[in-house]
C-alpha positions as CSV (number, residue, x, y, z in Angstrom):
1,X,-119.1,-11.3,135.6
2,X,-118.4,-13.5,138.6
3,X,-122.2,-13.8,139.2
4,X,-122.7,-14.6,135.5
5,X,-120.2,-17.4,135.6
6,X,-121.8,-18.7,138.8
7,X,-125.1,-18.8,137.1
8,X,-123.6,-20.7,134.2
9,X,-122.1,-23.3,136.5
10,X,-125.3,-23.8,138.6
11,X,-127.4,-24.0,135.4
12,X,-124.9,-26.6,134.1
13,X,-125.3,-28.8,137.2
14,X,-129.1,-28.7,136.9
15,X,-129.0,-29.5,133.2
16,X,-126.6,-32.4,133.5
17,X,-129.3,-34.2,135.4
18,X,-131.8,-33.3,132.7
19,X,-129.5,-34.4,129.9
20,X,-129.0,-37.8,131.5
21,X,-132.8,-38.4,131.1
22,X,-132.8,-37.6,127.4
23,X,-132.8,-40.6,125.0
24,X,-129.8,-41.3,122.9
25,X,-130.1,-40.2,119.3
26,X,-129.5,-42.7,116.6
27,X,-128.4,-41.7,113.2
28,X,-131.3,-40.1,111.4
29,X,-133.6,-40.1,114.5
30,X,-135.0,-36.8,115.8
31,X,-132.7,-34.9,118.1
32,X,-133.9,-34.5,121.7
33,X,-135.3,-31.0,122.4
34,X,-135.5,-29.7,125.9
35,X,-137.5,-26.5,126.3
36,X,-135.0,-25.1,128.8
37,X,-132.6,-22.2,128.0
38,X,-130.0,-23.9,130.2
39,X,-129.5,-26.7,127.6
40,X,-127.5,-24.2,125.6
41,X,-125.3,-23.4,128.6
42,X,-124.5,-27.1,129.2
43,X,-123.7,-27.5,125.5
44,X,-121.1,-24.8,125.7
45,X,-119.6,-26.2,128.9
46,X,-119.3,-29.7,127.6
47,X,-118.1,-28.6,124.1
48,X,-116.4,-25.2,124.3
49,X,-116.7,-23.1,121.2
50,X,-118.6,-26.0,119.5
51,X,-121.8,-26.2,117.5
52,X,-125.1,-27.4,118.8
53,X,-126.6,-30.7,117.6
54,X,-128.3,-30.1,114.2
55,X,-126.4,-26.9,113.5
56,X,-123.6,-25.8,111.1
57,X,-123.9,-28.9,108.9
58,X,-122.2,-27.5,105.8
59,X,-123.3,-30.5,103.8
60,X,-127.0,-29.7,104.4
61,X,-129.2,-28.8,101.4
62,X,-132.5,-27.1,101.8
63,X,-135.6,-29.0,100.8
64,X,-138.7,-27.8,98.8
65,X,-140.7,-27.4,102.0
66,X,-138.1,-25.2,103.7
67,X,-136.0,-23.7,100.9
68,X,-134.4,-21.0,103.2
69,X,-131.7,-22.0,105.6
70,X,-132.2,-20.5,109.1
71,X,-129.5,-18.4,110.7
72,X,-129.7,-18.0,114.5
73,X,-128.4,-14.6,115.8
74,X,-127.8,-14.5,119.5
75,X,-128.2,-11.7,122.0
76,X,-125.8,-9.9,124.3
77,X,-123.4,-11.9,126.5
78,X,-124.4,-15.1,124.7
79,X,-123.0,-17.3,121.9
80,X,-124.0,-19.6,119.1
81,X,-124.5,-22.4,121.7
82,X,-125.6,-20.6,124.9
83,X,-128.5,-18.8,123.2
84,X,-129.9,-21.6,121.0
85,X,-130.0,-24.8,122.9
86,X,-133.7,-25.2,122.1
87,X,-133.8,-23.9,118.5
88,X,-130.8,-25.7,117.0
89,X,-132.2,-29.2,117.4
90,X,-135.9,-28.1,117.1
91,X,-135.4,-26.5,113.7
92,X,-133.2,-29.3,112.4
93,X,-136.0,-31.8,113.4
94,X,-138.4,-29.6,111.4
95,X,-136.4,-30.1,108.3
96,X,-134.4,-26.8,108.2
97,X,-130.7,-26.3,107.5
98,X,-129.7,-24.4,110.6
99,X,-126.6,-22.2,111.2
100,X,-125.3,-20.3,114.1
101,X,-122.4,-18.0,114.7
102,X,-120.8,-16.2,117.6
103,X,-120.2,-12.5,116.7
104,X,-118.8,-9.5,118.5
105,X,-116.6,-11.4,121.0
106,X,-113.4,-10.1,122.3
107,X,-110.8,-10.7,119.5
108,X,-108.4,-13.5,120.4
109,X,-110.0,-14.2,123.7
110,X,-109.6,-17.7,125.2
111,X,-112.6,-19.6,126.4
112,X,-114.9,-18.9,128.3
113,X,-114.5,-15.2,127.2
114,X,-114.7,-16.4,123.5
115,X,-118.2,-17.6,124.2
116,X,-119.5,-14.2,125.3
117,X,-120.5,-12.4,122.2
118,X,-122.4,-9.2,121.0
119,X,-119.9,-7.0,122.9
120,X,-118.3,-5.2,120.0
121,X,-120.0,-2.3,118.1
122,X,-123.2,-3.6,116.5
123,X,-122.0,-2.3,113.1
124,X,-119.1,-4.7,113.2
125,X,-121.4,-7.5,114.4
126,X,-123.7,-6.8,111.4
127,X,-120.7,-7.1,109.1
128,X,-119.8,-10.5,110.6
129,X,-123.3,-11.6,110.1
130,X,-123.2,-10.4,106.5
131,X,-120.1,-12.6,105.8
132,X,-121.7,-15.5,107.6
133,X,-124.9,-15.3,105.6
134,X,-122.8,-15.2,102.4
135,X,-121.1,-18.4,103.5
136,X,-124.4,-20.1,104.3
137,X,-125.9,-19.1,100.9
138,X,-122.7,-20.3,99.1
139,X,-122.7,-23.6,100.9
140,X,-126.4,-24.4,100.5
141,X,-127.1,-22.9,97.2
142,X,-130.0,-20.9,98.7
143,X,-130.9,-17.5,97.3
144,X,-132.1,-16.2,100.6
145,X,-132.0,-17.1,104.3
146,X,-134.4,-16.7,107.2
147,X,-133.1,-15.2,110.5
148,X,-134.2,-15.9,114.0
149,X,-132.7,-13.3,116.4
150,X,-132.8,-12.7,120.2
151,X,-132.4,-9.4,122.0
152,X,-129.5,-7.5,120.6
153,X,-129.4,-9.9,117.7
154,X,-132.5,-8.0,116.4
155,X,-130.4,-4.8,116.2
156,X,-127.5,-6.7,114.5
157,X,-129.8,-8.3,112.0
158,X,-131.9,-5.2,111.4
159,X,-128.8,-3.2,110.6
160,X,-127.5,-5.9,108.3
161,X,-130.8,-5.9,106.4
162,X,-131.2,-2.1,106.2
163,X,-127.7,-0.9,105.6
164,X,-125.5,-3.9,104.5
165,X,-127.5,-5.4,101.6
166,X,-129.4,-7.9,103.7
167,X,-132.7,-6.9,102.2
168,X,-131.6,-8.9,99.1
169,X,-130.6,-12.0,101.1
170,X,-133.1,-12.3,104.0
171,X,-136.7,-13.4,103.4
172,X,-137.9,-13.5,107.1
173,X,-136.6,-11.9,110.3
174,X,-138.2,-13.4,113.4
175,X,-137.1,-11.4,116.5
176,X,-137.5,-12.5,120.1
177,X,-137.3,-9.6,122.6
178,X,-136.4,-7.0,119.9
179,X,-135.1,-3.5,120.8
180,X,-136.1,-1.6,117.7
181,X,-136.5,1.6,119.7
182,X,-133.8,0.9,122.2
183,X,-134.2,0.2,125.9
184,X,-134.8,2.5,128.9
185,X,-132.5,5.3,129.7
186,X,-128.8,4.8,130.0
187,X,-129.0,4.6,133.8
188,X,-131.9,2.1,133.8
189,X,-130.4,-0.1,131.1
190,X,-126.9,-0.3,132.7
191,X,-128.6,-1.0,136.1
192,X,-130.6,-3.9,134.6
193,X,-127.5,-5.3,132.9
194,X,-125.4,-5.0,136.1
195,X,-128.1,-6.8,138.1
196,X,-128.7,-9.5,135.5
197,X,-125.0,-10.3,134.9
198,X,-123.3,-9.2,138.0
199,X,-121.4,-6.4,136.2
200,X,-119.5,-3.6,138.0
201,X,-121.6,-0.6,139.1
202,X,-120.0,1.8,136.7
203,X,-121.5,4.5,134.4
204,X,-120.4,2.7,131.2
205,X,-119.3,-0.7,130.1
206,X,-116.0,-0.2,128.2
207,X,-115.6,-3.8,127.1
208,X,-119.2,-3.8,125.7
209,X,-119.9,-0.8,123.4
210,X,-122.8,-2.7,122.0
211,X,-124.5,-2.5,125.4
212,X,-124.9,1.3,125.4
213,X,-125.6,1.4,121.6
214,X,-128.9,-0.4,122.5
215,X,-130.1,2.5,124.7
216,X,-133.0,4.5,123.5
217,X,-131.9,7.8,121.8
218,X,-128.4,6.6,121.1
219,X,-127.1,7.3,117.5
220,X,-127.3,3.6,116.5
221,X,-131.0,3.4,117.4
222,X,-131.7,6.7,115.7
223,X,-130.0,5.5,112.5
224,X,-131.7,2.2,112.5
225,X,-135.1,4.0,112.7
226,X,-134.2,6.6,110.1
227,X,-137.0,7.0,107.6
228,X,-139.6,6.3,110.3
229,X,-139.0,2.6,111.2
230,X,-136.3,-0.1,111.4
231,X,-138.0,-2.0,108.6
232,X,-137.5,-2.3,104.8
233,X,-139.9,-3.5,102.2
234,X,-139.5,-7.0,100.8
235,X,-138.6,-8.7,104.2
236,X,-141.2,-10.3,106.4
237,X,-140.7,-9.3,110.1
238,X,-142.2,-11.0,113.1
239,X,-141.6,-9.5,116.5
240,X,-142.3,-11.6,119.6
241,X,-142.2,-9.8,122.9
242,X,-143.1,-10.4,126.6
243,X,-144.7,-7.9,129.0
244,X,-142.3,-9.2,131.7
245,X,-139.1,-8.3,129.8
246,X,-136.7,-7.0,132.4
247,X,-134.1,-5.8,129.9
248,X,-136.1,-4.4,127.0
249,X,-137.8,-1.4,128.8
250,X,-140.5,-0.9,127.8
251,X,-141.2,-4.2,126.1
252,X,-143.2,-2.3,123.4
253,X,-139.8,-1.2,122.0
254,X,-139.9,-4.5,120.1
255,X,-143.5,-4.0,118.9
256,X,-143.0,-1.2,116.4
257,X,-145.8,-1.2,113.8
258,X,-144.8,-1.5,110.2
259,X,-145.5,1.5,107.9
260,X,-147.2,1.1,104.5
261,X,-145.2,-1.1,102.2
262,X,-143.7,-3.3,104.9
263,X,-144.7,-6.7,106.2
264,X,-144.7,-6.7,110.0
265,X,-146.4,-9.0,112.5
266,X,-146.3,-8.1,116.2
267,X,-147.0,-10.7,118.9
268,X,-147.0,-10.4,122.7
269,X,-146.7,-13.7,124.6
270,X,-149.4,-12.8,127.1
271,X,-152.0,-12.2,124.4
272,X,-154.4,-15.0,125.1
273,X,-152.2,-16.4,127.9
274,X,-152.0,-14.1,130.9
275,X,-150.5,-16.9,133.1
276,X,-147.3,-16.9,131.0
277,X,-144.7,-14.8,132.8
278,X,-141.8,-15.5,130.4
279,X,-138.9,-13.0,130.9
280,X,-136.3,-11.9,128.5
281,X,-134.1,-14.9,128.4
282,X,-137.0,-17.3,128.5
283,X,-138.2,-16.0,125.1
284,X,-135.6,-18.3,123.5
285,X,-136.9,-21.4,125.3
286,X,-140.6,-21.8,125.7
287,X,-142.9,-24.0,123.8
288,X,-145.4,-21.1,123.2
289,X,-142.8,-18.9,121.6
290,X,-141.4,-21.8,119.6
291,X,-144.9,-22.3,118.1
292,X,-145.0,-18.6,117.1
293,X,-141.5,-18.9,115.5
294,X,-142.4,-22.1,113.5
295,X,-145.6,-20.4,112.2
296,X,-143.6,-17.3,111.2
297,X,-141.1,-19.4,109.3
298,X,-143.7,-21.4,107.6
299,X,-147.1,-19.7,107.6
300,X,-148.6,-22.5,105.5
301,X,-148.3,-24.8,108.5
302,X,-149.5,-22.8,111.5
303,X,-148.8,-24.2,114.9
304,X,-151.0,-24.1,118.0
305,X,-149.3,-22.1,120.7
306,X,-149.7,-23.8,124.1
307,X,-150.5,-21.7,127.2
308,X,-148.8,-22.7,130.5
309,X,-147.1,-21.3,133.6
310,X,-143.4,-21.2,132.9
311,X,-140.3,-20.4,134.8
312,X,-139.5,-16.8,133.6
313,X,-135.8,-17.2,132.7
314,X,-135.4,-20.9,131.8
315,X,-138.7,-21.2,130.0
316,X,-139.4,-24.5,131.7
317,X,-143.1,-25.2,132.0
C-alpha cells in the first residue's frame, strides 16, 4: 500500500505540470482531454471523493444521437476518478451523459481509503452498480444504459447483467482488460497484485475478497461462466485486451468468444499495431483504445484507431 501511495504522489507531481499546460475551459467549450491515466489520479488528489469534469451531471438528458447514458465501472484499487480521467471528459465531449461511481470501498473509510474501491465481494459491488444504474435511468429518463468497464469492473458488470436483471437495462458492455475466465493461479495473481501495488507478501488479501474472487477456477468465476459463457443474449459485448497485460493472465481470459445467440466482439490492441505495448492500466488511457470504445458505443460512426508507441501504464504516446 505504501508503494501504491508513493506512485499516486509521483504521478500527481508529473500531472500537475501537464495540467498547467491545458487550456481553461469556458462554459460550453469542449473539456480538455489528456490521454494519460495519471489525470484521474491528480483529479482525486485535488478533489477528494469528487467527480471528474463532465461526469455525474444529474441534469443531463440524452440526445437522439446518444440515447443511452454511459456508466463507467472502475477496476480494482481504483475509484470513479482515478480510473476514468480520460473517459469522463472524452465521452462528455462526444455528447454522452456520463456517470461514474466508486463501489466496493471499505465502509465508512476516510479519504484516501475511500477512493480505493472494488475491494468488497463482487456480488455486493454488482448490487451497488444495480442501484446506481437505476438512479441514472430515473434521472435521465433513459430506458437503458451503456457500460464501459475496466478490469474487475468487467466481472462486476457481467454479474449485474447476468444475475441481477441488468440484461433488461444494459444495451452495451464495453470491457477493457476483462477477466471473464479469471486470472492466473492464486499464487501468480497475488504475486502480480503484490508487485503492482506494494501489497504484503501474504497468501491472501483479507481486506480485498474481490481480489481472490477474480482468480481462475474460483466459485465466482465458475458461476459467471455457468451455461458456457459469461454472456447473455440481448446485450452487445465488446472486449478490448492487450497481449502485454500483467494482471490478466493470460490476456485471452478477456477474449471469450460468444456462443450462438449472443453479440460479442473481441479486440486485441496489438492486432494491426505490434508496436503498441499497452499494459493493463494503460487500457483506460490510450487514443487507440479510445477509438475502439467510441466505435463500440456508436457503430454508426466508426473511428480510426491510431497506432503508436505508448508508455505501457500511463498510455501516453
